[in-house]
N, C-alpha and C positions, 0 to 999 in steps of 0.2 A: 788715727783710724782705729775703729773697733771692728774686730773680725773674729770669726771662728775658723778661718782658713789658715792652716799652718804655712802654706806656701806664701801667702800674703804677709803673714807675721814675720817670716824669715827675712823679708826685705827691710824690716824696721831696724833702727839703731838700738831701740830699747823695747823689750817685750814685758808686759805686766800680765800676770795670771791672777784672775779674780775668782773668789768664791764667796757667795752671799754678800756681795758688795765690798768685800775687803781684799786688799792685795795680799796674796798668799805666797807669791814668788815673783822675783824680778830678775831678768837676765839682760845682758847687752845683746849685741848682734849674735844670732845663733842660727843654726841650720834648721831646715824643715824637719829633718829626722829627730833632732834633739827636742824640738817643740812637741812633736808627736809623742816622744817618750815621756816628757813631763806631763802632758795631758793624760797619757795612759796610766801613769801612776796615780793621778788624781781621780781617775774615773770611778773606782769603787767608793771613794769618799763622797763624790758628787751624787752617786746613786743612793747611798745611805741617807744623805741630806734630803734628796728629793722625796724619798719614801717617807721619811719622818715628817716632812712638810705636808705631804698628802694625807697621812694618817691623822695629823693634828687638825686638819681642815677638811673633814670628810664631806660635809655638805657642799662646800665650795668646789671641791674636786669633782663631786658627782654632777653639780650643775654645769661646770665647765665641760665635762665629758659629754653631757647631754647636748649642750649648745654646739659643740664642735661636730658631733655626729649628726645633729639635725640640720646644721648649716651645710654640711657635706651632702646630705641626702637631698636637699632642696636646691642645690646649685643647678642652673639650667645647663642642658647639654650644649656643647660648642656647636656653632653653625659654620658651615663652609661657605 
């Protein structure tokens, strides 16, 4: 199972943490609290990686942002 939910990951016998497609940490059965701590320590590194990726691909980032915002703007209103 692939998940971003610490509660679901805590039920697994083995938990792998990935960054940029690489395994950066592996644990056995662990608690939800421990998983959140591991993710919390990796957070700043993930943010730096994301910002570096965005700055290296400025046109792609801009086009994606425009596409997402225009898609959101044109979504039809829900009907009852």
